[in-house]
C-alpha positions as CSV (number, residue, x, y, z in Angstrom):
1,M,-9.7,-10.5,-8.1
2,G,-10.5,-13.4,-5.9
3,K,-11.3,-14.1,-2.4
4,I,-9.7,-16.9,-0.4
5,T,-10.8,-17.8,3.1
6,V,-8.5,-20.0,5.2
7,E,-8.6,-20.9,8.9
8,T,-7.1,-17.7,10.2
9,C,-8.1,-15.0,7.7
10,K,-9.9,-13.9,4.5
11,I,-7.6,-12.7,1.7
12,D,-9.0,-10.6,-1.1
13,G,-7.3,-10.0,-4.4
14,L,-7.7,-6.5,-5.8
15,E,-8.0,-4.9,-9.2
16,I,-4.2,-4.4,-9.4
17,E,-2.8,-7.9,-9.6
18,G,-0.7,-8.9,-6.7
19,L,-2.1,-6.5,-4.1
20,K,-4.1,-8.2,-1.4
21,I,-6.2,-7.2,1.6
22,I,-6.0,-9.6,4.5
23,T,-8.8,-9.6,7.1
24,P,-7.8,-11.7,10.1
25,S,-10.3,-13.9,12.0
26,V,-10.7,-12.2,15.4
27,F,-11.8,-14.2,18.4
28,G,-13.1,-12.0,21.2
29,D,-14.8,-12.3,24.5
30,E,-15.1,-10.3,27.7
31,R,-11.3,-10.4,28.2
32,G,-10.4,-8.9,24.9
33,Y,-9.5,-10.6,21.6
34,F,-7.0,-12.9,19.9
35,M,-5.9,-13.0,16.2
36,E,-3.1,-14.4,14.2
37,T,-1.5,-11.7,12.2
38,Y,0.6,-14.1,10.1
39,N,0.5,-17.8,9.4
40,Y,2.9,-19.0,6.7
41,N,0.8,-22.0,5.8
42,D,-2.5,-20.0,5.4
43,F,-0.8,-17.2,3.5
44,K,0.9,-19.7,1.2
45,E,-2.4,-21.4,0.5
46,A,-3.7,-17.9,-0.5
47,G,-0.8,-17.3,-2.9
48,I,1.5,-15.3,-0.6
49,D,4.5,-17.6,-0.5
50,Q,7.2,-15.1,0.7
51,V,9.8,-15.4,3.4
52,F,9.9,-12.3,5.5
53,V,13.3,-11.4,6.9
54,Q,12.8,-8.0,8.6
55,D,10.0,-6.5,10.7
56,N,9.8,-2.7,11.1
57,Q,7.6,-0.4,13.1
58,S,7.1,3.4,13.1
59,A,5.1,5.9,15.1
60,S,3.7,9.1,13.6
61,K,1.3,11.9,14.5
62,K,-1.7,13.0,12.6
63,G,-0.9,14.5,9.2
64,V,2.4,12.7,8.7
65,L,2.7,11.5,5.2
66,R,5.5,9.0,4.5
67,G,6.3,8.0,0.9
68,L,6.0,7.1,-1.8
69,H,9.1,4.8,-1.3
70,F,10.6,1.8,-2.9
71,Q,14.0,0.0,-3.1
72,I,15.6,0.1,-6.6
73,N,17.9,-3.0,-6.8
74,F,16.7,-4.8,-3.7
75,P,12.9,-4.6,-4.0
76,Q,10.8,-5.8,-1.1
77,D,7.4,-7.5,-0.7
78,K,5.7,-5.9,2.3
79,L,2.9,-7.0,4.6
80,V,1.7,-3.9,6.4
81,R,-0.7,-3.2,9.3
82,V,-1.6,-0.6,11.9
83,V,-1.2,-1.5,15.5
84,S,-2.6,1.7,16.9
85,G,-4.6,4.5,15.2
86,E,-5.5,4.8,11.5
87,V,-3.7,5.5,8.3
88,Y,-4.6,5.7,4.6
89,D,-2.1,3.3,2.9
90,V,-1.2,3.5,-0.8
91,A,0.7,1.3,-3.3
92,V,1.7,2.4,-6.8
93,D,2.5,-0.3,-9.5
94,L,6.0,0.1,-10.9
95,R,6.3,-3.3,-12.5
96,E,7.7,-3.0,-16.0
97,G,5.2,-4.3,-18.5
98,S,2.3,-4.4,-16.1
99,K,-1.1,-3.4,-17.5
100,T,-1.6,-1.3,-14.4
101,F,1.8,0.4,-14.4
102,G,1.6,3.8,-12.6
103,K,-1.9,3.0,-11.1
104,C,-2.4,3.4,-7.4
105,F,-4.6,1.7,-4.9
106,G,-5.4,3.0,-1.4
107,V,-6.9,1.4,1.7
108,H,-7.8,2.5,5.2
109,L,-5.9,0.4,7.8
110,S,-6.6,0.8,11.5
111,A,-6.2,-0.9,14.8
112,E,-10.0,-1.2,14.8
113,N,-10.5,-2.9,11.4
114,K,-7.3,-5.0,11.9
115,K,-6.8,-5.3,8.1
116,Q,-3.4,-5.9,6.6
117,F,-2.2,-5.0,3.1
118,F,0.1,-7.2,1.1
119,I,2.2,-5.2,-1.4
120,P,4.4,-7.2,-3.8
121,K,7.9,-6.2,-5.0
122,N,8.2,-3.3,-7.4
123,F,5.5,-1.1,-6.0
124,A,6.0,2.3,-4.4
125,H,4.5,2.6,-0.9
126,G,3.3,5.4,1.4
127,F,0.8,6.3,4.0
128,L,-0.9,9.2,5.6
129,V,-1.8,9.2,9.3
130,L,-5.5,10.0,9.9
131,S,-5.7,9.5,13.7
132,D,-4.0,11.7,16.3
133,Y,-1.3,9.1,16.6
134,A,-0.6,5.8,14.7
135,E,1.8,2.9,15.0
136,F,2.5,1.2,11.7
137,A,4.2,-2.2,11.5
138,Y,5.4,-4.1,8.5
139,K,7.2,-7.3,7.4
140,C,9.7,-7.2,4.5
141,T,11.2,-9.9,2.3
142,D,14.5,-8.1,1.9
143,F,16.6,-6.1,4.1
144,Y,16.6,-2.3,4.0
145,H,19.5,-0.8,2.0
146,A,20.0,2.9,2.7
147,N,21.7,3.6,-0.6
148,D,19.1,1.9,-2.6
149,E,16.0,4.0,-1.8
150,G,13.9,5.5,-4.6
151,G,10.7,7.4,-4.4
152,L,7.9,9.1,-6.2
153,L,6.4,12.5,-5.4
154,W,3.4,11.9,-3.1
155,S,1.4,14.6,-4.9
156,D,2.2,13.7,-8.6
157,P,-1.1,14.4,-10.5
158,E,-0.3,11.7,-13.1
159,I,-0.5,9.1,-10.3
160,G,-3.4,10.8,-8.8
161,V,-3.5,9.5,-5.3
162,Q,-6.7,10.7,-3.6
163,W,-5.2,11.3,-0.1
164,P,-8.0,11.9,2.4
165,V,-6.7,15.2,3.7
166,E,-9.3,16.5,6.2
167,E,-10.0,20.2,6.2
168,G,-7.5,21.9,8.5
169,M,-5.2,19.0,8.5
170,E,-1.6,20.1,8.4
171,L,0.7,17.7,6.5
172,T,4.1,16.9,7.8
173,I,6.4,15.6,5.0
174,S,10.1,15.0,5.1
175,E,12.3,17.2,3.0
176,K,13.4,14.1,1.0
177,D,9.8,13.2,0.2
178,T,9.1,16.6,-1.3
179,K,12.0,16.2,-3.8
180,W,11.1,13.0,-5.5
181,G,10.1,13.1,-9.2
182,G,6.8,12.0,-10.6
183,I,5.9,8.8,-12.5
184,S,7.0,10.5,-15.8
185,A,10.5,11.0,-14.5
186,Y,10.6,7.4,-13.2
187,K,9.6,6.1,-16.7
188,K,12.5,8.1,-18.3
189,E,15.0,6.5,-15.9
190,Q,13.9,3.0,-16.8
């Protein structure tokens, strides 16, 4: 775990190697604010030397849980952030031989805190919308391949994600995301 401060942001390494939280420098005045959300040179200096080839954005209502997804043969590094609203974002380590294999890390991302989350290849990823509405944007280092998608069950007790489900919150989960296996099934497939 380390912290690097460059001109446009602060980048914190986390207890799971490779995961990073990026806090941009925000310059505000009476008109509003300005920030750089991505600067290749600064990210490279902080150890994120990836070439992003695809940008995605989704919108979801409160209680929508998406994930935990990954691509099998075409894994992607991701740089994720929230443009509007708030989510709880989660990454699960699926790197073969990693000392943190199967461990998860979660972070609150919001339009207000402006944090970004860098997730390297070979992690499963998902998020839960905590605000009434959220817009989620992310950059990827490989293109999406529809026939290459894998997943883990969002509620697998072995992974143990502590989703911050508020009392009375109704979860909305796609049928596909209710049918993924847990980390034990994933290990057997490897």
